[in-house]
MARKOL-330809 format. One record per atom (N, C-alpha, C): x, y negated, z; residue in three letters; atom name; residue number from 1; chain. Coordinates in Angstrom, 1 decimal. Each point is the difference from the previous one (the first is absolute). Layout:
residues N
   east  north     up  aa at   i ch
      X      Y      Z ALA CA NUM  A
...
end
This chain:
residues 64
   east  north     up  aa at   i ch
    4.9   25.6   -1.3 MET  N   1  A
    1.1   -0.7    0.7 MET CA   1  A
   -0.6   -1.1    0.9 MET  C   1  A
    0.4    0.0    1.2 THR  N   2  A
   -0.5   -1.0    1.0 THR CA   2  A
    1.2   -0.9    0.3 THR  C   2  A
   -0.4   -1.3    0.1 THR  N   3  A
    1.0   -1.0    0.4 THR CA   3  A
   -0.4   -0.4    1.4 THR  C   3  A
    1.0    0.2    0.9 GLU  N   4  A
   -0.2   -0.5    1.4 GLU CA   4  A
    0.5   -1.4    0.2 GLU  C   4  A
   -0.8   -0.8    0.6 LEU  N   5  A
    0.4   -1.4    0.3 LEU CA   5  A
    0.6    0.0    1.4 LEU  C   5  A
    1.0   -0.7    0.2 HIS  N   6  A
    0.6   -0.2    1.3 HIS CA   6  A
   -0.8   -0.9    0.8 HIS  C   6  A
   -0.2    0.2    1.3 PRO  N   7  A
   -0.8   -0.8    0.9 PRO CA   7  A
    0.6   -1.5    0.0 PRO  C   7  A
   -0.8   -0.9   -0.1 SER  N   8  A
    0.4   -1.4    0.0 SER CA   8  A
   -0.2   -0.6    1.4 SER  C   8  A
    0.8   -1.0    0.4 THR  N   9  A
   -0.2   -0.6    1.2 THR CA   9  A
   -0.8   -1.3   -0.2 THR  C   9  A
   -0.3   -0.4   -1.2 ASP  N  10  A
   -0.8   -1.1   -0.3 ASP CA  10  A
   -1.5    0.3    0.1 ASP  C  10  A
   -0.7   -0.6    0.9 PRO  N  11  A
   -1.4    0.3    0.2 PRO CA  11  A
   -0.9   -0.3   -1.2 PRO  C  11  A
    0.4   -1.0   -0.8 ILE  N  12  A
   -0.8   -0.4   -1.2 ILE CA  12  A
    0.1    1.2   -1.0 ILE  C  12  A
    1.2    0.4   -0.2 THR  N  13  A
    0.3    1.1   -0.9 THR CA  13  A
   -0.8    1.3    0.4 THR  C  13  A
    0.1    0.3    1.3 GLU  N  14  A
   -0.7    1.1    0.5 GLU CA  14  A
   -1.5   -0.1   -0.2 GLU  C  14  A
   -0.6   -1.1    0.2 ALA  N  15  A
   -1.4   -0.2   -0.2 ALA CA  15  A
   -0.4    0.2   -1.4 ALA  C  15  A
    0.8   -0.6   -0.9 VAL  N  16  A
   -0.2    0.2   -1.5 VAL CA  16  A
    0.1    1.5   -0.4 VAL  C  16  A
    1.0    0.7    0.5 LEU  N  17  A
    0.1    1.4   -0.3 LEU CA  17  A
   -1.2    0.8    0.5 LEU  C  17  A
   -0.4   -0.3    1.2 GLU  N  18  A
   -1.2    0.6    0.6 GLU CA  18  A
   -1.3   -0.3   -0.8 GLU  C  18  A
    0.0   -1.3   -0.5 HIS  N  19  A
   -1.2   -0.4   -0.8 HIS CA  19  A
    0.0    0.8   -1.3 HIS  C  19  A
    1.2    0.3   -0.6 MET  N  20  A
    0.0    0.8   -1.2 MET CA  20  A
   -0.4    1.4    0.2 MET  C  20  A
    0.0    0.4    1.2 LYS  N  21  A
   -0.5    1.4    0.4 LYS CA  21  A
   -1.5    0.0    0.3 LYS  C  21  A
   -0.6   -1.2    0.0 GLY  N  22  A
   -1.4   -0.1    0.2 GLY CA  22  A
   -0.5   -0.7    1.3 GLY  C  22  A
    1.0   -0.4    0.8 LYS  N  23  A
   -0.4   -0.7    1.3 LYS CA  23  A
   -0.3   -1.4   -0.3 LYS  C  23  A
   -1.1   -0.6    0.6 PRO  N  24  A
   -0.3   -1.4   -0.3 PRO CA  24  A
    1.1   -0.9    0.4 PRO  C  24  A
    0.2   -1.1   -0.7 LEU  N  25  A
    1.1   -0.9    0.2 LEU CA  25  A
   -0.6   -1.1    1.0 LEU  C  25  A
    0.8   -0.3    1.0 ASP  N  26  A
   -0.4   -1.0    1.0 ASP CA  26  A
   -0.2   -1.3   -0.7 ASP  C  26  A
   -1.0   -0.7    0.4 PRO  N  27  A
   -0.3   -1.3   -0.7 PRO CA  27  A
    1.1   -1.0    0.1 PRO  C  27  A
    0.7    0.0    1.2 SER  N  28  A
    1.1   -1.0    0.1 SER CA  28  A
    1.2    0.3   -0.9 SER  C  28  A
    0.2    1.3   -0.2 ILE  N  29  A
    1.1    0.4   -0.9 ILE CA  29  A
   -0.4   -0.3   -1.4 ILE  C  29  A
   -1.3    0.3   -0.4 ARG  N  30  A
   -0.5   -0.4   -1.3 ARG CA  30  A
    0.2   -1.5   -0.3 ARG  C  30  A
   -0.4   -0.8    1.0 GLN  N  31  A
    0.2   -1.4   -0.2 GLN CA  31  A
    1.4   -0.4   -0.1 GLN  C  31  A
    0.9    0.6    0.7 TYR  N  32  A
    1.5   -0.3   -0.1 TYR CA  32  A
    0.5    0.4   -1.4 TYR  C  32  A
   -0.4    1.1   -0.5 LEU  N  33  A
    0.5    0.5   -1.3 LEU CA  33  A
   -0.5   -0.9   -1.1 LEU  C  33  A
   -1.3   -0.4    0.1 ARG  N  34  A
   -0.5   -0.9   -1.0 ARG CA  34  A
    0.7   -1.4    0.0 ARG  C  34  A
    0.3   -0.5    1.2 ALA  N  35  A
    0.7   -1.3    0.1 ALA CA  35  A
    1.4    0.2   -0.6 ALA  C  35  A
    0.7    1.1    0.3 GLU  N  36  A
    1.3    0.2   -0.5 GLU CA  36  A
    0.0    0.1   -1.6 GLU  C  36  A
   -1.0    0.8   -0.5 ALA  N  37  A
   -0.1    0.1   -1.4 ALA CA  37  A
   -0.3   -1.3   -0.7 ALA  C  37  A
   -0.8   -0.9    0.6 ALA  N  38  A
   -0.3   -1.3   -0.5 ALA CA  38  A
    1.3   -0.8    0.0 ALA  C  38  A
    0.8    0.1    1.0 LYS  N  39  A
    1.2   -0.8    0.1 LYS CA  39  A
    1.0    0.5   -1.1 LYS  C  39  A
    0.1    1.2   -0.2 VAL  N  40  A
    0.9    0.6   -1.0 VAL CA  40  A
   -0.5   -0.5   -1.4 VAL  C  40  A
   -1.3    0.2   -0.3 ARG  N  41  A
   -0.6   -0.5   -1.2 ARG CA  41  A
    0.3   -1.4   -0.3 ARG  C  41  A
   -0.1   -0.9    1.0 GLU  N  42  A
    0.2   -1.4   -0.2 GLU CA  42  A
    1.5   -0.3   -0.3 GLU  C  42  A
    0.9    0.7    0.7 GLU  N  43  A
    1.4   -0.1   -0.2 GLU CA  43  A
    0.4    0.3   -1.5 GLU  C  43  A
   -0.6    1.1   -0.5 ILE  N  44  A
    0.3    0.4   -1.4 ILE CA  44  A
   -0.6   -1.0   -0.9 ILE  C  44  A
   -1.2   -0.4    0.3 ARG  N  45  A
   -0.7   -1.0   -0.9 ARG CA  45  A
    0.8   -1.3   -0.1 ARG  C  45  A
    0.5   -0.5    1.2 SER  N  46  A
    0.7   -1.2    0.0 SER CA  46  A
    1.4    0.1   -0.7 SER  C  46  A
    0.6    1.2    0.1 LYS  N  47  A
    1.3    0.2   -0.7 LYS CA  47  A
   -0.2    0.3   -1.5 LYS  C  47  A
   -1.0    0.7   -0.4 HIS  N  48  A
   -0.1    0.4   -1.4 HIS CA  48  A
   -1.2   -0.6   -0.7 HIS  C  48  A
   -0.9   -0.6    0.7 GLY  N  49  A
   -1.2   -0.5   -0.7 GLY CA  49  A
   -1.0    1.2   -0.2 GLY  C  49  A
   -1.1   -0.4   -0.6 THR  N  50  A
   -1.0    1.0   -0.3 THR CA  50  A
    0.4    0.7   -1.3 THR  C  50  A
    0.0    1.3    0.0 LEU  N  51  A
    0.4    0.8   -1.1 LEU CA  51  A
   -1.2    0.7   -0.6 LEU  C  51  A
   -0.2   -0.1   -1.3 ASN  N  52  A
   -1.1    0.7   -0.7 ASN CA  52  A
    0.5    1.1   -0.9 ASN  C  52  A
    0.9    0.9    0.6 MET  N  53  A
    0.6    1.0   -0.8 MET CA  53  A
   -1.0    1.0   -0.5 MET  C  53  A
   -1.1    0.3    0.7 ALA  N  54  A
   -0.9    1.0   -0.4 ALA CA  54  A
   -0.7   -0.5   -1.3 ALA  C  54  A
   -0.4   -1.3   -0.1 VAL  N  55  A
   -0.6   -0.5   -1.1 VAL CA  55  A
    0.8    0.2   -1.3 VAL  C  55  A
    1.3   -0.4    0.2 ASP  N  56  A
    0.9    0.2   -1.2 ASP CA  56  A
    0.2    1.5   -0.4 ASP  C  56  A
    0.0    0.9    1.0 LEU  N  57  A
    0.2    1.4   -0.3 LEU CA  57  A
   -1.3    0.5   -0.7 LEU  C  57  A
   -1.2   -0.4    0.4 ILE  N  58  A
   -1.2    0.5   -0.6 ILE CA  58  A
   -0.1   -0.6   -1.4 ILE  C  58  A
    0.3   -1.2   -0.2 ARG  N  59  A
    0.0   -0.6   -1.4 ARG CA  59  A
    1.0    0.7   -0.9 ARG  C  59  A
    1.2    0.3    0.6 GLU  N  60  A
    1.0    0.7   -0.8 GLU CA  60  A
   -0.5    1.5   -0.4 GLU  C  60  A
   -0.6    0.6    0.9 ALA  N  61  A
   -0.5    1.4   -0.2 ALA CA  61  A
   -1.1    0.0   -1.0 ALA  C  61  A
   -0.9   -1.0   -0.1 ARG  N  62  A
   -1.1   -0.1   -0.9 ARG CA  62  A
    0.5   -0.4   -1.4 ARG  C  62  A
    1.0   -0.8   -0.1 ASN  N  63  A
    0.5   -0.5   -1.3 ASN CA  63  A
    1.5    0.4   -0.2 ASN  C  63  A
    0.3    1.3   -0.3 PRO  N  64  A
    1.4    0.4   -0.1 PRO CA  64  A
    0.7   -0.6   -1.1 PRO  C  64  A
end
């Protein structure tokens, strides 16, 4: 079963989709995506604080 993606008009999305197919990602797009990811991370961190869920889950799995 193949899933066809509809063409996007967003050049960033198009570049990422092409990168997933093996085409190198333009350095300026890579820089933009990293900056956006950092911004989102900081928003989540400021809203929810730092979460150590993985530590709690590992401890729970080790000591049922």
